[in-house]
N, CA and C atoms of all chains as a GROMACS GRO file, in nm:
protein
  636
    1UNK      N    1  15.327  12.378   6.235
    1UNK     CA    2  15.422  12.285   6.324
    1UNK      C    3  15.325  12.256   6.428
    2UNK      N    4  15.280  12.150   6.441
    2UNK     CA    5  15.182  12.053   6.550
    2UNK      C    6  15.194  12.066   6.670
    3UNK      N    7  15.106  12.146   6.760
    3UNK     CA    8  15.124  12.168   6.915
    3UNK      C    9  15.054  12.082   7.001
    4UNK      N   10  15.113  12.067   7.125
    4UNK     CA   11  15.039  11.958   7.213
    4UNK      C   12  14.842  12.041   7.213
    5UNK      N   13  14.850  12.098   7.214
    5UNK     CA   14  14.695  12.129   7.221
    5UNK      C   15  14.591  12.111   7.098
    6UNK      N   16  14.691  12.100   6.944
    6UNK     CA   17  14.612  12.063   6.849
    6UNK      C   18  14.598  11.920   6.898
    7UNK      N   19  14.738  11.860   6.944
    7UNK     CA   20  14.707  11.670   6.933
    7UNK      C   21  14.555  11.668   7.019
    8UNK      N   22  14.585  11.688   7.138
    8UNK     CA   23  14.459  11.704   7.232
    8UNK      C   24  14.356  11.695   7.190
    9UNK      N   25  14.336  11.841   7.136
    9UNK     CA   26  14.196  11.867   7.070
    9UNK      C   27  14.134  11.709   6.976
   10UNK      N   28  14.248  11.717   6.854
   10UNK     CA   29  14.241  11.629   6.811
   10UNK      C   30  14.160  11.517   6.841
   11UNK      N   31  14.232  11.447   6.946
   11UNK     CA   32  14.190  11.317   6.992
   11UNK      C   33  14.088  11.329   7.063
   12UNK      N   34  14.054  11.411   7.166
   12UNK     CA   35  13.956  11.482   7.197
   12UNK      C   36  13.851  11.450   7.133
   13UNK      N   37  13.856  11.510   7.035
   13UNK     CA   38  13.731  11.551   6.912
   13UNK      C   39  13.684  11.392   6.854
   14UNK      N   40  13.793  11.323   6.828
   14UNK     CA   41  13.795  11.213   6.761
   14UNK      C   42  13.724  11.088   6.839
   15UNK      N   43  13.776  11.075   6.949
   15UNK     CA   44  13.732  10.996   7.063
   15UNK      C   45  13.686  11.052   7.188
   16UNK      N   46  13.520  11.056   7.156
   16UNK     CA   47  13.420  11.093   7.283
   16UNK      C   48  13.410  11.044   7.380
   17UNK      N   49  13.455  11.192   7.534
   17UNK     CA   50  13.470  11.135   7.668
   17UNK      C   51  13.626  11.109   7.675
   18UNK      N   52  13.736  11.091   7.545
   18UNK     CA   53  13.858  11.037   7.594
   18UNK      C   54  13.875  11.181   7.662
   19UNK      N   55  13.987  11.174   7.752
   19UNK     CA   56  14.065  11.271   7.813
   19UNK      C   57  14.214  11.282   7.795
   20UNK      N   58  14.338  11.352   7.678
   20UNK     CA   59  14.435  11.328   7.650
   20UNK      C   60  14.493  11.387   7.746
   21UNK      N   61  14.632  11.362   7.743
   21UNK     CA   62  14.741  11.458   7.843
   21UNK      C   63  14.886  11.489   7.738
   22UNK      N   64  14.922  11.598   7.672
   22UNK     CA   65  15.012  11.572   7.577
   22UNK      C   66  15.130  11.621   7.613
   23UNK      N   67  15.204  11.556   7.614
   23UNK     CA   68  15.400  11.614   7.623
   23UNK      C   69  15.487  11.611   7.494
   24UNK      N   70  15.503  11.754   7.484
   24UNK     CA   71  15.580  11.802   7.393
   24UNK      C   72  15.744  11.795   7.422
   25UNK      N   73  15.794  11.604   7.329
   25UNK     CA   74  15.923  11.569   7.407
   25UNK      C   75  16.003  11.643   7.419
   26UNK      N   76  16.020  11.722   7.311
   26UNK     CA   77  16.150  11.764   7.276
   26UNK      C   78  16.138  11.958   7.280
   27UNK      N   79  16.001  11.974   7.237
   27UNK     CA   80  15.951  12.137   7.264
   27UNK      C   81  15.959  12.162   7.091
   28UNK      N   82  16.036  12.093   6.988
   28UNK     CA   83  16.026  12.140   6.866
   28UNK      C   84  15.873  12.111   6.846
   29UNK      N   85  15.778  12.065   6.867
   29UNK     CA   86  15.649  12.055   6.808
   29UNK      C   87  15.692  11.916   6.660
   30UNK      N   88  15.731  11.852   6.687
   30UNK     CA   89  15.757  11.689   6.660
   30UNK      C   90  15.752  11.586   6.713
   31UNK      N   91  15.805  11.547   6.809
   31UNK     CA   92  15.788  11.448   6.914
   31UNK      C   93  15.721  11.417   7.048
   32UNK      N   94  15.599  11.392   6.969
   32UNK     CA   95  15.485  11.415   7.094
   32UNK      C   96  15.467  11.301   7.217
   33UNK      N   97  15.411  11.303   7.338
   33UNK     CA   98  15.352  11.135   7.368
   33UNK      C   99  15.207  11.210   7.435
   34UNK      N  100  15.210  11.124   7.422
   34UNK     CA  101  15.010  11.103   7.426
   34UNK      C  102  14.946  11.031   7.570
   35UNK      N  103  14.922  11.042   7.619
   35UNK     CA  104  14.872  10.950   7.751
   35UNK      C  105  14.707  10.996   7.755
   36UNK      N  106  14.641  10.926   7.700
   36UNK     CA  107  14.506  10.896   7.666
   36UNK      C  108  14.392  10.815   7.748
   37UNK      N  109  14.334  10.846   7.781
   37UNK     CA  110  14.209  10.782   7.860
   37UNK      C  111  14.087  10.791   7.789
   38UNK      N  112  13.985  10.654   7.763
   38UNK     CA  113  13.928  10.668   7.704
   38UNK      C  114  13.819  10.519   7.710
   39UNK      N  115  13.692  10.510   7.667
   39UNK     CA  116  13.653  10.414   7.732
   39UNK      C  117  13.609  10.337   7.573
   40UNK      N  118  13.653  10.378   7.446
   40UNK     CA  119  13.664  10.340   7.333
   40UNK      C  120  13.782  10.264   7.397
   41UNK      N  121  13.864  10.247   7.441
   41UNK     CA  122  13.967  10.112   7.422
   41UNK      C  123  13.951   9.969   7.472
   42UNK      N  124  13.831  10.004   7.523
   42UNK     CA  125  13.749   9.884   7.623
   42UNK      C  126  13.775   9.769   7.527
   43UNK      N  127  13.820   9.670   7.579
   43UNK     CA  128  13.869   9.510   7.511
   43UNK      C  129  13.911   9.529   7.361
   44UNK      N  130  14.006   9.610   7.378
   44UNK     CA  131  14.121   9.635   7.238
   44UNK      C  132  14.234   9.555   7.285
   45UNK      N  133  14.296   9.540   7.209
   45UNK     CA  134  14.414   9.440   7.204
   45UNK      C  135  14.540   9.632   7.263
   46UNK      N  136  14.640   9.597   7.296
   46UNK     CA  137  14.722   9.707   7.300
   46UNK      C  138  14.769   9.827   7.147
   47UNK      N  139  14.767   9.662   7.009
   47UNK     CA  140  14.773   9.722   6.843
   47UNK      C  141  14.674   9.797   6.799
   48UNK      N  142  14.571   9.742   6.856
   48UNK     CA  143  14.448   9.802   6.816
   48UNK      C  144  14.385   9.965   6.872
   49UNK      N  145  14.447   9.940   7.020
   49UNK     CA  146  14.434  10.088   7.070
   49UNK      C  147  14.530  10.213   7.012
   50UNK      N  148  14.658  10.141   6.981
   50UNK     CA  149  14.761  10.210   6.908
   50UNK      C  150  14.705  10.262   6.782
   51UNK      N  151  14.655  10.195   6.729
   51UNK     CA  152  14.622  10.188   6.608
   51UNK      C  153  14.472  10.312   6.543
   52UNK      N  154  14.399  10.247   6.679
   52UNK     CA  155  14.292  10.374   6.703
   52UNK      C  156  14.376  10.556   6.691
   53UNK      N  157  14.426  10.565   6.804
   53UNK     CA  158  14.511  10.672   6.784
   53UNK      C  159  14.585  10.737   6.686
   54UNK      N  160  14.696  10.602   6.607
   54UNK     CA  161  14.794  10.665   6.516
   54UNK      C  162  14.628  10.708   6.362
   55UNK      N  163  14.530  10.594   6.359
   55UNK     CA  164  14.449  10.648   6.289
   55UNK      C  165  14.368  10.847   6.281
   56UNK      N  166  14.364  10.872   6.409
   56UNK     CA  167  14.303  10.962   6.405
   56UNK      C  168  14.390  11.114   6.298
   57UNK      N  169  14.513  11.130   6.308
   57UNK     CA  170  14.614  11.139   6.287
   57UNK      C  171  14.653  11.141   6.103
   58UNK      N  172  14.646  11.044   6.050
   58UNK     CA  173  14.669  10.958   5.925
   58UNK      C  174  14.793  11.000   5.899
   59UNK      N  175  14.853  11.091   5.783
   59UNK     CA  176  14.965  11.056   5.743
   59UNK      C  177  15.081  11.166   5.816
   60UNK      N  178  14.978  11.248   5.864
   60UNK     CA  179  15.069  11.285   5.975
   60UNK      C  180  15.123  11.253   6.123
   61UNK      N  181  15.104  11.143   6.156
   61UNK     CA  182  15.182  11.104   6.226
   61UNK      C  183  15.298  11.007   6.092
   62UNK      N  184  15.460  11.047   6.104
   62UNK     CA  185  15.569  11.008   5.977
   62UNK      C  186  15.576  11.136   5.885
   63UNK      N  187  15.454  11.198   5.892
   63UNK     CA  188  15.503  11.414   5.827
   63UNK      C  189  15.544  11.477   5.982
   64UNK      N  190  15.473  11.555   5.954
   64UNK     CA  191  15.461  11.679   6.071
   64UNK      C  192  15.495  11.638   6.196
   65UNK      N  193  15.423  11.581   6.229
   65UNK     CA  194  15.450  11.421   6.412
   65UNK      C  195  15.518  11.349   6.348
   66UNK      N  196  15.655  11.380   6.360
   66UNK     CA  197  15.734  11.284   6.356
   66UNK      C  198  15.752  11.178   6.415
   67UNK      N  199  15.724  11.183   6.586
   67UNK     CA  200  15.708  11.057   6.682
   67UNK      C  201  15.589  11.106   6.731
   68UNK      N  202  15.521  11.004   6.778
   68UNK     CA  203  15.376  10.994   6.867
   68UNK      C  204  15.386  10.838   6.957
   69UNK      N  205  15.433  10.942   7.097
   69UNK     CA  206  15.457  10.782   7.192
   69UNK      C  207  15.319  10.757   7.267
   70UNK      N  208  15.259  10.642   7.257
   70UNK     CA  209  15.114  10.642   7.321
   70UNK      C  210  15.053  10.583   7.462
   71UNK      N  211  15.046  10.604   7.548
   71UNK     CA  212  14.997  10.518   7.648
   71UNK      C  213  14.873  10.502   7.661
   72UNK      N  214  14.782  10.386   7.627
   72UNK     CA  215  14.585  10.435   7.585
   72UNK      C  216  14.568  10.341   7.716
   73UNK      N  217  14.477  10.382   7.779
   73UNK     CA  218  14.382  10.304   7.884
   73UNK      C  219  14.221  10.346   7.888
   74UNK      N  220  14.216  10.216   8.001
   74UNK     CA  221  14.025  10.257   8.018
   74UNK      C  222  14.016  10.348   8.124
   75UNK      N  223  13.932  10.360   8.116
   75UNK     CA  224  13.933  10.494   8.296
   75UNK      C  225  13.936  10.338   8.402
   76UNK      N  226  13.881  10.249   8.358
   76UNK     CA  227  13.920  10.172   8.465
   76UNK      C  228  14.072  10.114   8.529
   77UNK      N  229  14.117  10.102   8.399
   77UNK     CA  230  14.227  10.048   8.417
   77UNK      C  231  14.313  10.189   8.548
   78UNK      N  232  14.279  10.316   8.518
   78UNK     CA  233  14.398  10.425   8.588
   78UNK      C  234  14.333  10.429   8.681
   79UNK      N  235  14.253  10.343   8.768
   79UNK     CA  236  14.182  10.370   8.875
   79UNK      C  237  14.256  10.272   8.968
   80UNK      N  238  16.616   9.847   4.279
   80UNK     CA  239  16.495   9.787   4.281
   80UNK      C  240  16.366   9.835   4.348
   81UNK      N  241  16.263   9.758   4.255
   81UNK     CA  242  16.122   9.813   4.274
   81UNK      C  243  16.022   9.823   4.389
   82UNK      N  244  15.968   9.906   4.396
   82UNK     CA  245  15.878   9.911   4.514
   82UNK      C  246  15.838   9.758   4.544
   83UNK      N  247  15.772   9.640   4.439
   83UNK     CA  248  15.745   9.546   4.496
   83UNK      C  249  15.795   9.465   4.519
   84UNK      N  250  15.965   9.476   4.482
   84UNK     CA  251  16.061   9.385   4.517
   84UNK      C  252  16.123   9.426   4.696
   85UNK      N  253  16.074   9.550   4.714
   85UNK     CA  254  16.136   9.560   4.836
   85UNK      C  255  15.992   9.540   4.977
   86UNK      N  256  15.900   9.505   4.893
   86UNK     CA  257  15.751   9.486   4.970
   86UNK      C  258  15.792   9.367   4.962
   87UNK      N  259  15.863   9.254   4.902
   87UNK     CA  260  15.856   9.116   4.919
   87UNK      C  261  15.946   9.100   4.987
   88UNK      N  262  16.046   9.150   4.990
   88UNK     CA  263  16.187   9.136   5.090
   88UNK      C  264  16.134   9.189   5.243
   89UNK      N  265  16.062   9.227   5.227
   89UNK     CA  266  15.988   9.291   5.393
   89UNK      C  267  15.940   9.144   5.474
   90UNK      N  268  15.856   9.122   5.360
   90UNK     CA  269  15.761   9.022   5.375
   90UNK      C  270  15.832   8.891   5.426
   91UNK      N  271  15.915   8.881   5.358
   91UNK     CA  272  16.019   8.736   5.344
   91UNK      C  273  16.085   8.784   5.512
   92UNK      N  274  16.134   8.864   5.522
   92UNK     CA  275  16.187   8.920   5.667
   92UNK      C  276  16.104   8.870   5.762
   93UNK      N  277  15.996   8.934   5.755
   93UNK     CA  278  15.875   8.888   5.827
   93UNK      C  279  15.856   8.740   5.858
   94UNK      N  280  15.849   8.681   5.769
   94UNK     CA  281  15.797   8.532   5.780
   94UNK      C  282  15.931   8.437   5.830
   95UNK      N  283  16.026   8.509   5.728
   95UNK     CA  284  16.138   8.418   5.805
   95UNK      C  285  16.245   8.387   5.963
   96UNK      N  286  16.190   8.508   5.957
   96UNK     CA  287  16.256   8.534   6.129
   96UNK      C  288  16.162   8.503   6.224
   97UNK      N  289  16.176   8.500   6.310
   97UNK     CA  290  16.042   8.424   6.440
   97UNK      C  291  16.048   8.557   6.528
   98UNK      N  292  16.185   8.634   6.525
   98UNK     CA  293  16.165   8.702   6.554
   98UNK      C  294  16.244   8.861   6.502
   99UNK      N  295  16.128   8.938   6.427
   99UNK     CA  296  16.221   9.045   6.350
   99UNK      C  297  16.178   9.204   6.413
  100UNK      N  298  16.259   9.274   6.431
  100UNK     CA  299  16.291   9.370   6.421
  100UNK      C  300  16.311   9.490   6.266
  101UNK      N  301  16.212   9.609   6.299
  101UNK     CA  302  16.252   9.680   6.146
  101UNK      C  303  16.268   9.828   6.256
  102UNK      N  304  16.383   9.885   6.238
  102UNK     CA  305  16.431  10.015   6.312
  102UNK      C  306  16.564  10.084   6.248
  103UNK      N  307  16.536  10.163   6.279
  103UNK     CA  308  16.624  10.288   6.253
  103UNK      C  309  16.832  10.259   6.299
  104UNK      N  310  16.896  10.199   6.228
  104UNK     CA  311  17.025  10.201   6.275
  104UNK      C  312  16.988  10.041   6.304
  105UNK      N  313  17.143  10.032   6.410
  105UNK     CA  314  17.108   9.861   6.380
  105UNK      C  315  17.165   9.857   6.540
  106UNK      N  316  17.107   9.756   6.584
  106UNK     CA  317  17.132   9.706   6.759
  106UNK      C  318  17.250   9.747   6.830
  107UNK      N  319  17.366   9.742   6.753
  107UNK     CA  320  17.469   9.797   6.831
  107UNK      C  321  17.499   9.915   6.824
  108UNK      N  322  17.400   9.970   6.689
  108UNK     CA  323  17.441  10.161   6.682
  108UNK      C  324  17.340  10.214   6.625
  109UNK      N  325  17.184  10.184   6.734
  109UNK     CA  326  17.100  10.268   6.702
  109UNK      C  327  17.043  10.378   6.675
  110UNK      N  328  16.997  10.458   6.529
  110UNK     CA  329  17.018  10.567   6.507
  110UNK      C  330  16.908  10.614   6.575
  111UNK      N  331  16.857  10.634   6.666
  111UNK     CA  332  16.704  10.717   6.726
  111UNK      C  333  16.674  10.617   6.860
  112UNK      N  334  16.621  10.681   6.970
  112UNK     CA  335  16.550  10.632   7.103
  112UNK      C  336  16.526  10.575   7.119
  113UNK      N  337  16.375  10.544   7.010
  113UNK     CA  338  16.285  10.445   7.042
  113UNK      C  339  16.337  10.364   6.979
  114UNK      N  340  16.381  10.321   6.882
  114UNK     CA  341  16.445  10.198   6.819
  114UNK      C  342  16.530  10.120   6.960
  115UNK      N  343  16.622  10.190   6.978
  115UNK     CA  344  16.758  10.188   7.105
  115UNK      C  345  16.692  10.119   7.190
  116UNK      N  346  16.554  10.165   7.259
  116UNK     CA  347  16.470  10.131   7.355
  116UNK      C  348  16.412   9.927   7.325
  117UNK      N  349  16.349   9.972   7.217
  117UNK     CA  350  16.327   9.852   7.168
  117UNK      C  351  16.428   9.711   7.171
  118UNK      N  352  16.518   9.725   7.121
  118UNK     CA  353  16.626   9.652   7.066
  118UNK      C  354  16.680   9.603   7.246
  119UNK      N  355  16.697   9.759   7.329
  119UNK     CA  356  16.727   9.683   7.441
  119UNK      C  357  16.654   9.628   7.553
  120UNK      N  358  16.535   9.609   7.506
  120UNK     CA  359  16.457   9.539   7.576
  120UNK      C  360  16.442   9.366   7.497
  121UNK      N  361  16.498   9.406   7.365
  121UNK     CA  362  16.523   9.225   7.329
  121UNK      C  363  16.632   9.170   7.370
  122UNK      N  364  16.782   9.223   7.367
  122UNK     CA  365  16.890   9.227   7.455
  122UNK      C  366  16.862   9.172   7.602
  123UNK      N  367  16.821   9.255   7.662
  123UNK     CA  368  16.797   9.236   7.797
  123UNK      C  369  16.717   9.066   7.808
  124UNK      N  370  16.615   9.010   7.717
  124UNK     CA  371  16.559   8.884   7.722
  124UNK      C  372  16.687   8.781   7.667
  125UNK      N  373  16.790   8.877   7.594
  125UNK     CA  374  16.878   8.773   7.550
  125UNK      C  375  16.814   8.661   7.411
  126UNK      N  376  16.744   8.689   7.365
  126UNK     CA  377  16.620   8.622   7.283
  126UNK      C  378  16.733   8.655   7.128
  127UNK      N  379  16.741   8.532   7.023
  127UNK     CA  380  16.807   8.566   6.917
  127UNK      C  381  16.690   8.676   6.785
  128UNK      N  382  16.757   8.757   6.712
  128UNK     CA  383  16.619   8.825   6.664
  128UNK      C  384  16.714   8.925   6.498
  129UNK      N  385  16.657   8.899   6.396
  129UNK     CA  386  16.647   8.950   6.344
  129UNK      C  387  16.663   9.107   6.316
  130UNK      N  388  16.711   9.226   6.240
  130UNK     CA  389  16.724   9.350   6.230
  130UNK      C  390  16.725   9.449   6.124
  131UNK      N  391  16.632   9.496   6.068
  131UNK     CA  392  16.706   9.526   5.925
  131UNK      C  393  16.676   9.682   5.996
  132UNK      N  394  16.769   9.785   5.970
  132UNK     CA  395  16.779   9.935   5.921
  132UNK      C  396  16.682   9.943   5.811
  133UNK      N  397  16.572  10.033   5.874
  133UNK     CA  398  16.485  10.105   5.724
  133UNK      C  399  16.557  10.235   5.698
  134UNK      N  400  16.681  10.277   5.716
  134UNK     CA  401  16.716  10.440   5.668
  134UNK      C  402  16.763  10.449   5.544
  135UNK      N  403  16.830  10.345   5.524
  135UNK     CA  404  16.910  10.298   5.366
  135UNK      C  405  16.850  10.408   5.254
  136UNK      N  406  16.740  10.343   5.270
  136UNK     CA  407  16.609  10.368   5.155
  136UNK      C  408  16.437  10.465   5.206
  137UNK      N  409  16.452  10.525   5.166
  137UNK     CA  410  16.285  10.549   5.222
  137UNK      C  411  16.140  10.481   5.198
  138UNK      N  412  16.203  10.376   5.097
  138UNK     CA  413  16.111  10.300   5.046
  138UNK      C  414  16.006  10.203   5.172
  139UNK      N  415  16.177  10.166   5.249
  139UNK     CA  416  16.153  10.022   5.292
  139UNK      C  417  16.048  10.085   5.371
  140UNK      N  418  16.052  10.188   5.463
  140UNK     CA  419  15.978  10.277   5.559
  140UNK      C  420  15.814  10.257   5.499
  141UNK      N  421  15.858  10.310   5.378
  141UNK     CA  422  15.638  10.324   5.322
  141UNK      C  423  15.639  10.200   5.255
  142UNK      N  424  15.699  10.137   5.231
  142UNK     CA  425  15.653   9.978   5.255
  142UNK      C  426  15.596   9.867   5.362
  143UNK      N  427  15.724   9.914   5.424
  143UNK     CA  428  15.615   9.822   5.573
  143UNK      C  429  15.535   9.918   5.623
  144UNK      N  430  15.534  10.014   5.651
  144UNK     CA  431  15.383  10.113   5.680
  144UNK      C  432  15.254  10.030   5.622
  145UNK      N  433  15.288  10.011   5.486
  145UNK     CA  434  15.149  10.027   5.433
  145UNK      C  435  15.151   9.852   5.437
  146UNK      N  436  15.222   9.768   5.491
  146UNK     CA  437  15.220   9.571   5.519
  146UNK      C  438  15.113   9.616   5.646
  147UNK      N  439  15.249   9.674   5.725
  147UNK     CA  440  15.129   9.696   5.936
  147UNK      C  441  15.063   9.741   5.943
  148UNK      N  442  15.050   9.845   5.851
  148UNK     CA  443  14.969   9.958   5.884
  148UNK      C  444  14.962  10.059   6.033
  149UNK      N  445  15.056  10.074   6.024
  149UNK     CA  446  15.176  10.091   6.142
  149UNK      C  447  15.243  10.215   6.081
  150UNK      N  448  15.216  10.329   6.150
  150UNK     CA  449  15.276  10.454   6.117
  150UNK      C  450  15.435  10.502   6.122
  151UNK      N  451  15.449  10.400   6.232
  151UNK     CA  452  15.600  10.432   6.294
  151UNK      C  453  15.718  10.352   6.299
  152UNK      N  454  15.830  10.362   6.334
  152UNK     CA  455  15.965  10.288   6.323
  152UNK      C  456  15.950  10.287   6.502
  153UNK      N  457  16.047  10.203   6.594
  153UNK     CA  458  16.022  10.050   6.529
  153UNK      C  459  15.910   9.996   6.507
  154UNK      N  460  15.939   9.861   6.460
  154UNK     CA  461  15.798   9.800   6.463
  154UNK      C  462  15.884   9.640   6.475
  155UNK      N  463  15.803   9.560   6.536
  155UNK     CA  464  15.885   9.413   6.597
  155UNK      C  465  15.729   9.331   6.574
  156UNK      N  466  15.793   9.240   6.517
  156UNK     CA  467  15.692   9.155   6.499
  156UNK      C  468  15.778   9.000   6.528
  157UNK      N  469  15.644   8.898   6.583
  157UNK     CA  470  15.705   8.774   6.626
  157UNK      C  471  15.636   8.722   6.576
  158UNK      N  472  15.740   8.585   6.564
  158UNK     CA  473  15.610   8.500   6.413
  158UNK      C  474  15.518   8.500   6.326
  159UNK      N  475  15.514   8.626   6.258
  159UNK     CA  476  15.500   8.679   6.160
  159UNK      C  477  15.375   8.804   6.180
  160UNK      N  478  15.346   8.848   6.326
  160UNK     CA  479  15.245   8.910   6.354
  160UNK      C  480  15.322   9.049   6.457
  161UNK      N  481  15.265   9.171   6.352
  161UNK     CA  482  15.312   9.281   6.431
  161UNK      C  483  15.260   9.234   6.592
  162UNK      N  484  15.351   9.304   6.668
  162UNK     CA  485  15.370   9.302   6.863
  162UNK      C  486  15.337   9.481   6.852
  163UNK      N  487  15.374   9.534   6.820
  163UNK     CA  488  15.366   9.700   6.833
  163UNK      C  489  15.533   9.738   6.819
  164UNK      N  490  15.516   9.886   6.871
  164UNK     CA  491  15.626   9.965   6.841
  164UNK      C  492  15.692  10.007   6.987
  165UNK      N  493  15.773  10.092   6.974
  165UNK     CA  494  15.888  10.103   7.105
  165UNK      C  495  15.765  10.086   7.241
  166UNK      N  496  15.621  10.175   7.271
  166UNK     CA  497  15.556  10.211   7.408
  166UNK      C  498  15.520  10.043   7.401
  167UNK      N  499  15.498   9.980   7.300
  167UNK     CA  500  15.412   9.835   7.351
  167UNK      C  501  15.550   9.731   7.405
  168UNK      N  502  15.617   9.768   7.343
  168UNK     CA  503  15.710   9.638   7.342
  168UNK      C  504  15.800   9.645   7.490
  169UNK      N  505  15.791   9.832   7.527
  169UNK     CA  506  15.868   9.820   7.641
  169UNK      C  507  15.751   9.791   7.761
  170UNK      N  508  15.660   9.866   7.736
  170UNK     CA  509  15.479   9.766   7.818
  170UNK      C  510  15.512   9.632   7.892
  171UNK      N  511  15.547   9.613   7.784
  171UNK     CA  512  15.561   9.463   7.794
  171UNK      C  513  15.632   9.378   7.802
  172UNK      N  514  15.777   9.454   7.838
  172UNK     CA  515  15.844   9.399   7.885
  172UNK      C  516  15.846   9.423   8.004
  173UNK      N  517  15.808   9.497   8.006
  173UNK     CA  518  15.743   9.556   8.224
  173UNK      C  519  15.689   9.449   8.264
  174UNK      N  520  15.561   9.437   8.236
  174UNK     CA  521  15.518   9.343   8.281
  174UNK      C  522  15.474   9.200   8.230
  175UNK      N  523  15.597   9.174   8.189
  175UNK     CA  524  15.694   9.008   8.151
  175UNK      C  525  15.623   8.935   8.043
  176UNK      N  526  15.496   8.970   7.978
  176UNK     CA  527  15.434   8.963   7.865
  176UNK      C  528  15.496   8.935   7.735
  177UNK      N  529  15.624   9.060   7.719
  177UNK     CA  530  15.733   8.997   7.587
  177UNK      C  531  15.788   8.859   7.637
  178UNK      N  532  15.860   8.827   7.759
  178UNK     CA  533  15.886   8.738   7.799
  178UNK      C  534  15.820   8.593   7.711
  179UNK      N  535  15.696   8.601   7.787
  179UNK     CA  536  15.609   8.521   7.752
  179UNK      C  537  15.601   8.503   7.618
  180UNK      N  538  15.617   8.615   7.521
  180UNK     CA  539  15.557   8.590   7.410
  180UNK      C  540  15.655   8.536   7.346
  181UNK      N  541  15.760   8.568   7.342
  181UNK     CA  542  15.954   8.486   7.274
  181UNK      C  543  15.958   8.366   7.368
  182UNK      N  544  15.865   8.342   7.475
  182UNK     CA  545  15.933   8.210   7.546
  182UNK      C  546  16.059   8.223   7.581
  183UNK      N  547  16.092   8.293   7.646
  183UNK     CA  548  16.180   8.294   7.776
  183UNK      C  549  16.192   8.372   7.900
  184UNK      N  550  16.273   8.304   8.051
  184UNK     CA  551  16.253   8.364   8.150
  184UNK      C  552  16.301   8.495   8.144
  185UNK      N  553  16.168   8.616   8.254
  185UNK     CA  554  16.217   8.728   8.237
  185UNK      C  555  16.314   8.752   8.342
  186UNK      N  556  16.417   8.834   8.262
  186UNK     CA  557  16.552   8.896   8.379
  186UNK      C  558  16.512   8.936   8.499
  187UNK      N  559  16.632   8.958   8.617
  187UNK     CA  560  16.583   8.970   8.756
  187UNK      C  561  16.568   9.117   8.740
  188UNK      N  562  16.612   9.230   8.631
  188UNK     CA  563  16.634   9.345   8.651
  188UNK      C  564  16.473   9.371   8.628
  189UNK      N  565  16.456   9.511   8.691
  189UNK     CA  566  16.281   9.534   8.601
  189UNK      C  567  16.315   9.626   8.484
  190UNK      N  568  16.362   9.744   8.523
  190UNK     CA  569  16.399   9.854   8.409
  190UNK      C  570  16.467   9.777   8.265
  191UNK      N  571  16.358   9.846   8.184
  191UNK     CA  572  16.416   9.843   8.059
  191UNK      C  573  16.594   9.922   8.026
  192UNK      N  574  16.697   9.903   7.991
  192UNK     CA  575  16.805  10.029   7.980
  192UNK      C  576  16.747  10.121   7.910
  193UNK      N  577  16.806  10.246   7.943
  193UNK     CA  578  16.772  10.390   7.861
  193UNK      C  579  16.867  10.326   7.776
  194UNK      N  580  16.976  10.358   7.777
  194UNK     CA  581  17.058  10.364   7.659
  194UNK      C  582  17.117  10.209   7.592
  195UNK      N  583  17.132  10.253   7.463
  195UNK     CA  584  17.182  10.111   7.407
  195UNK      C  585  17.273  10.013   7.523
  196UNK      N  586  17.286   9.890   7.516
  196UNK     CA  587  17.330   9.827   7.639
  196UNK      C  588  17.476   9.841   7.540
  197UNK      N  589  17.561   9.867   7.672
  197UNK     CA  590  17.733   9.935   7.605
  197UNK      C  591  17.788   9.780   7.597
  198UNK      N  592  17.836   9.763   7.438
  198UNK     CA  593  17.921   9.652   7.443
  198UNK      C  594  17.885   9.566   7.303
  199UNK      N  595  17.866   9.464   7.323
  199UNK     CA  596  17.815   9.345   7.233
  199UNK      C  597  17.697   9.335   7.360
  200UNK      N  598  17.560   9.273   7.253
  200UNK     CA  599  17.434   9.276   7.310
  200UNK      C  600  17.464   9.136   7.368
  201UNK      N  601  17.381   9.062   7.457
  201UNK     CA  602  17.430   8.907   7.524
  201UNK      C  603  17.372   8.781   7.386
  202UNK      N  604  17.296   8.832   7.322
  202UNK     CA  605  17.293   8.757   7.198
  202UNK      C  606  17.306   8.819   7.064
  203UNK      N  607  17.405   8.789   6.994
  203UNK     CA  608  17.419   8.868   6.864
  203UNK      C  609  17.316   8.839   6.758
  204UNK      N  610  17.267   8.946   6.744
  204UNK     CA  611  17.158   8.962   6.613
  204UNK      C  612  17.181   8.895   6.484
  205UNK      N  613  17.071   8.813   6.469
  205UNK     CA  614  17.069   8.710   6.341
  205UNK      C  615  17.138   8.804   6.237
  206UNK      N  616  17.239   8.834   6.141
  206UNK     CA  617  17.248   8.846   6.038
  206UNK      C  618  17.180   8.869   5.936
  207UNK      N  619  17.099   8.986   5.905
  207UNK     CA  620  17.005   8.980   5.809
  207UNK      C  621  17.084   9.089   5.702
  208UNK      N  622  17.119   9.025   5.602
  208UNK     CA  623  17.192   9.125   5.441
  208UNK      C  624  17.087   9.240   5.416
  209UNK      N  625  17.137   9.376   5.457
  209UNK     CA  626  17.059   9.485   5.432
  209UNK      C  627  17.063   9.460   5.254
  210UNK      N  628  16.962   9.433   5.203
  210UNK     CA  629  17.040   9.404   5.031
  210UNK      C  630  16.948   9.535   4.989
  211UNK      N  631  16.845   9.638   5.090
  211UNK     CA  632  16.822   9.699   5.004
  211UNK      C  633  16.838   9.879   5.045
  212UNK      N  634  17.010   9.879   5.072
  212UNK     CA  635  17.037  10.018   5.060
  212UNK      C  636  17.099  10.071   4.935
   0.00000   0.00000   0.00000
């Protein structure tokens, strides 16, 4: 079963310099909320940012990760 | 119905409806909180939209995600293009971008209702016969 820590590591490894805060929304290890801050999102549309995060997990989203809610920001946008 | 026929039906739904929502359940009876939130944003804007329940056959979701390259449900399409899922639609509702994309005025209230609107939505969704069940 995926954990918040697992998701955080995967995202931060795939997007160098990214920081991710993960919340297990149900406590059941299947519905997560990820707030990701990364330079990688610069110049990308919302759709492209979300796809970048979804792509890290491939088939796991929709599989063991039933739902992944995403907020994707650049460091500039969070200040 | 073959997978190809399902895929074709989905493509026709996307191209044939200006505002097309793929969701779990229906706008009147959403089967998932994310779908409920997305339908609620559209209802709050009072736009006409078509909605298709993906639950009757697991292949609907498979074929939809293969077409859109988007893994989760709901998925909102406007003028044939994927706008996003619940997070993006909610964000765009709150910033007024969704109203702009749909060519309507932003309503006065700021918050998207958490729960689906009680009773009928302000604008009845266009009936889209679900022939995929």
